[in-house]
ZATI-702585 format. One line per 5 residues: their letters; for each residue z, x negated, y negated of N, C-alpha, C. Coordinates in Angstrom, 2 decimals. Each point is the difference from the previous one (the first is absolute). Layout:
<pts>
a = Z,X,Y,Z,X,Y,Z,X,Y ~ ...
</pts>
This chain:
<pts>
vqlqa = 62.28,-5.72,3.57,-1.40,0.13,-0.41,-0.51,1.38,0.40 ~ -0.67,0.64,-0.93,-0.53,1.32,0.30,-1.29,0.23,-0.75 ~ -0.96,0.59,0.69,-1.25,0.45,-0.60,-0.13,1.48,0.34 ~ 0.00,0.83,-1.03,0.00,1.44,0.20,-1.33,0.57,-0.50 ~ -0.85,0.38,0.94,-1.30,0.56,-0.36,0.10,1.51,-0.15
sgggl = -0.76,0.53,-0.92,-0.02,1.44,-0.22,-1.36,0.40,-0.57 ~ -0.23,1.30,-0.09,-1.20,0.49,-0.62,-1.05,0.53,0.95 ~ 0.23,-0.14,1.28,-0.96,0.52,0.97,0.01,1.51,0.01 ~ -0.97,0.56,0.70,-0.08,1.44,0.10,-1.33,0.45,0.54 ~ -0.25,1.29,-0.11,-1.24,0.60,0.47,-0.91,0.26,-1.19
vqagg = -1.23,-0.47,0.10,-0.96,0.17,-1.09,-1.37,0.28,0.59 ~ -0.81,0.72,-0.73,-1.36,0.26,0.46,-0.89,-1.21,-0.28 ~ -1.03,-0.12,0.78,-0.97,-1.08,-0.22,-0.51,0.05,-1.44 ~ -0.09,-1.16,-0.62,-0.41,-0.09,-1.39,1.17,-0.03,-0.96 ~ 1.18,0.30,0.49,1.18,0.03,-0.84,0.62,-1.37,-0.18
slrls = 1.14,0.00,-0.67,0.69,-1.25,-0.34,1.48,0.08,0.34 ~ 0.56,-1.15,0.26,1.45,-0.16,0.17,0.39,-1.35,-0.58 ~ 1.23,-0.10,-0.45,0.53,-1.30,-0.41,1.23,-0.31,0.81 ~ -0.06,-1.07,0.74,1.14,-0.45,0.77,0.83,-0.96,-0.86 ~ 1.30,0.08,0.19,0.92,-0.91,-0.67,0.85,-0.70,1.04
caasg = 0.42,-1.20,-0.33,0.88,-0.75,0.89,1.06,-0.67,-0.86 ~ 1.22,0.45,0.14,1.12,-0.55,-0.77,0.67,-1.09,0.80 ~ 0.11,-1.18,-0.61,0.58,-1.16,0.67,1.40,-0.27,-0.50 ~ 0.86,-0.47,0.88,1.35,-0.38,-0.39,0.51,-1.08,0.94 ~ 0.92,-0.79,-0.51,0.63,-1.01,0.84,-0.69,-1.35,0.02
fpmed = -1.09,-0.13,-0.73,-0.69,-1.28,-0.10,-0.78,-0.01,-1.32 ~ -0.36,-1.20,-0.49,-0.71,-0.09,-1.29,-1.48,0.33,0.17 ~ -0.37,1.23,-0.18,-1.37,0.44,0.25,-1.01,-0.82,-0.78 ~ 0.40,-0.46,-1.18,-0.94,-0.74,-0.85,-0.44,-1.30,0.65 ~ 0.72,-0.48,0.99,-0.34,-1.24,0.68,-0.84,0.22,1.25
yfmgw = -0.39,1.25,0.26,-0.68,0.33,1.24,-1.36,0.64,-0.22 ~ -0.94,-0.34,0.90,-1.21,0.79,0.15,0.42,1.35,0.56 ~ -0.70,1.03,-0.40,0.28,1.33,0.52,-1.27,0.56,0.62 ~ 0.18,0.69,1.11,-1.17,0.53,0.69,0.23,1.41,0.53 ~ -1.11,0.65,0.30,0.01,1.30,0.65,-0.78,-0.10,1.31
frqtp = 0.54,0.62,1.02,-0.62,0.05,1.31,-0.03,1.45,0.44 ~ -0.79,0.29,1.02,0.00,1.36,0.55,-0.20,-0.05,1.51 ~ 0.45,1.06,0.63,-0.10,0.06,1.46,-0.20,1.44,0.44 ~ -0.94,0.18,0.94,-0.21,1.29,0.62,0.41,-0.11,1.47 ~ 0.33,1.14,0.62,0.45,-0.03,1.40,-1.00,-0.70,0.91
gkqre = 0.49,-0.89,0.82,-0.85,-0.68,0.96,-0.74,-1.19,-0.55 ~ 0.16,-0.26,-1.27,-0.70,-1.13,-0.61,0.99,-1.01,-0.57 ~ -0.48,-1.22,-0.16,0.84,-1.02,-0.62,0.13,0.25,-1.49 ~ 1.09,-0.50,-0.52,0.19,0.10,-1.44,-1.10,-0.78,-0.72 ~ -0.51,0.59,-1.07,-1.15,-0.55,-0.72,0.41,-0.37,-1.42
fvsqi = -0.39,-1.20,-0.40,0.22,-0.40,-1.39,-0.92,0.82,-0.90 ~ 0.52,0.44,-1.15,-0.78,0.80,-0.94,-0.23,-0.73,-1.32 ~ 1.09,-0.51,-0.58,-0.13,-0.59,-1.33,1.20,-0.90,-0.27 ~ -0.19,-0.95,-0.91,1.14,-0.81,-0.43,-0.17,-0.38,-1.47 ~ 1.12,-0.38,-0.59,0.00,-0.41,-1.40,0.84,-1.26,-0.13
srsgt = -0.47,-0.90,-0.84,0.69,-1.27,-0.18,1.30,0.16,-0.75 ~ 0.76,-1.07,-0.05,1.29,0.05,-0.69,-0.18,0.32,-1.48 ~ -1.03,-0.54,-0.59,-0.24,0.25,-1.43,-0.63,1.36,-0.26 ~ -0.56,0.58,1.04,-0.68,1.27,-0.17,-1.45,-0.14,-0.45 ~ -0.45,-1.23,-0.19,-1.35,-0.21,-0.52,-1.06,-0.05,1.09
etyyi = 0.43,-0.19,1.24,-0.96,-0.08,1.11,0.30,1.10,1.01 ~ -1.04,0.71,0.34,0.13,1.07,0.98,-1.09,-0.15,1.06 ~ 0.26,0.56,1.16,-0.95,-0.07,1.09,0.03,1.33,0.75 ~ -1.19,0.44,0.42,-0.12,1.26,0.72,-0.92,-0.17,1.19 ~ 0.25,0.75,1.04,-0.98,0.04,1.08,-1.19,0.81,-0.50
davkg = -1.15,-0.25,0.60,-1.22,0.66,-0.44,0.09,1.52,0.06 ~ 0.73,0.51,0.98,0.06,1.45,0.22,0.64,0.74,-1.18 ~ 0.80,-0.69,-0.80,0.69,0.68,-1.10,-0.41,-0.54,-1.36 ~ -0.80,-1.04,-0.01,-0.40,-0.63,-1.26,-0.69,1.01,-0.89 ~ 0.41,0.07,-1.26,-0.58,0.93,-0.94,0.69,1.35,-0.02
rftis = 0.85,0.26,0.99,0.70,1.28,0.06,1.51,-0.18,-0.16 ~ 0.53,-1.10,0.48,1.44,-0.27,-0.06,0.27,-1.08,-1.06 ~ 1.15,0.11,-0.64,0.44,-1.01,-0.96,1.46,-0.32,0.24 ~ 0.27,-1.27,0.20,1.38,-0.46,0.16,0.49,-0.54,-1.34 ~ 1.26,0.25,-0.29,0.59,-0.53,-1.22,1.49,-0.22,0.23
redsk = 0.61,-0.74,-0.89,1.43,-0.26,0.13,0.67,0.10,-1.36 ~ 1.25,0.41,0.02,0.81,0.09,-1.21,1.33,-0.66,0.33 ~ 0.05,-1.30,-0.23,1.17,-0.76,0.42,1.27,0.45,-0.71 ~ -0.13,0.49,-1.22,1.19,0.47,-0.72,0.66,1.17,0.70 ~ -0.79,0.69,0.82,0.53,1.13,0.77,0.08,-0.32,1.49
ntvyl = -0.31,-1.26,0.35,0.02,-0.41,1.41,-0.82,0.95,0.87 ~ -1.18,0.34,-0.50,-0.82,0.99,0.68,-1.46,-0.46,0.08 ~ -0.61,0.25,1.13,-1.43,-0.22,0.17,-0.64,1.34,0.31 ~ -1.22,0.18,-0.48,-0.69,1.27,0.14,-1.32,-0.17,0.73 ~ -0.46,1.10,0.59,-1.35,0.05,0.55,-0.60,1.33,-0.45
qmnvl = -0.88,-0.06,-0.97,-0.71,1.19,-0.45,-1.20,0.20,0.91 ~ -0.08,1.14,0.62,-1.06,0.28,0.97,-0.82,1.18,-0.51 ~ -1.26,-0.25,-0.29,-0.91,1.03,-0.49,-1.12,0.24,0.99 ~ -0.67,1.11,-0.16,-1.13,0.37,0.87,0.39,-0.21,1.47 ~ 1.11,0.58,0.36,0.52,-0.19,1.36,-0.93,0.62,1.03
kpedt = -0.04,-0.67,1.14,-0.85,0.44,1.11,0.88,0.28,1.22 ~ -0.46,0.83,0.92,0.80,0.26,1.20,0.37,-1.28,0.75 ~ -0.87,-0.99,-0.05,0.30,-1.26,0.71,1.08,-0.83,-0.69 ~ 0.46,0.44,-1.16,1.13,-0.66,-0.65,1.33,0.51,0.54 ~ -0.05,1.03,0.82,1.22,0.55,0.59,0.71,-1.06,0.81
avyyc = 1.27,-0.22,-0.32,0.79,-1.05,0.67,1.41,0.01,-0.56 ~ 0.85,-0.73,0.66,1.31,-0.33,-0.57,-0.19,-1.29,-0.81 ~ 0.37,0.04,-1.24,-0.16,-1.14,-0.90,1.33,-0.72,-0.18 ~ -0.06,-1.33,0.11,1.19,-0.84,-0.11,-0.18,-1.00,-1.14 ~ 1.07,-0.29,-0.71,-0.03,-1.09,-0.96,0.73,-1.20,0.59
aagas = -0.36,-1.17,-0.50,0.59,-1.22,0.52,0.06,-1.05,-1.10 ~ 0.87,-0.96,0.18,0.17,-1.08,-0.97,-0.06,-1.34,0.73 ~ -0.69,-0.96,-0.62,-0.12,-1.30,0.61,0.09,-1.12,-1.01 ~ 0.54,-1.13,0.45,0.12,-1.15,-0.89,-1.33,-0.70,-0.19 ~ -0.93,0.23,0.91,-1.33,-0.59,-0.14,-1.01,0.96,0.60
igdyt = -1.28,-0.24,-0.32,-1.05,0.90,0.46,-0.03,0.06,1.52 ~ 0.00,1.20,0.53,-0.08,0.18,1.44,1.29,-0.17,0.75 ~ 1.05,-0.36,-0.69,1.28,-0.25,0.65,1.01,1.02,-0.51 ~ -0.10,1.20,0.55,0.85,1.08,-0.48,1.32,0.02,0.75 ~ 1.07,-0.11,-0.76,1.33,-0.15,0.56,0.76,1.31,0.06
ywgqg = -0.12,0.78,-1.05,0.77,1.23,-0.11,-0.94,1.20,0.11 ~ 0.46,1.01,0.74,-0.80,1.19,0.22,0.81,1.24,-0.32 ~ -0.68,1.00,-0.54,0.65,1.26,-0.25,-0.31,1.00,1.10 ~ 0.66,1.13,-0.08,-0.36,1.08,0.91,-1.28,0.63,-0.52 ~ -0.70,0.70,0.79,-1.28,0.52,-0.41,0.07,1.33,-0.70
tlvtv = -1.10,0.33,-0.66,-0.15,1.33,-0.57,-1.34,0.55,0.49 ~ 0.01,1.22,0.47,-1.17,0.58,0.66,-0.97,0.59,-1.01 ~ -1.24,-0.40,0.11,-1.09,0.56,-0.79,-0.95,0.73,0.95 ~ -0.22,1.26,-0.28,-0.91,0.80,0.82,-1.08,0.57,-0.90 ~ -1.25,-0.31,0.33,-1.13,0.47,-0.79,-0.79,0.99,0.86
ss = -0.07,1.21,-0.47,-0.71,1.04,0.74,-1.46,0.09,-0.46 ~ -0.86,0.34,0.93,-1.43,0.10,-0.33,-0.37,1.39,-0.47
</pts>
């Protein structure tokens, strides 16, 4: 099982990035997919998730209206489009897969997003 996140980088405040997470070794279409983030000294924070069908999405208030999660099961990939980025969005972003809501079993390595002011 592998989740490979990519797409992080350095961007100015107000800019955009799209994170990708390529899944392998398990049937992604049977799993909820989520994005989390973590900054040094803080606990990992849930950011967004998408249902197995892709029809239901959830976001924390801090990113609602700016981030969009989507999935493309034919490519075994989940995305996080991040717009109007803020310095407080700076973190290592992780993707995860779970068989049910809140029960994330598989985790990828992180990708660093740095937003400069």
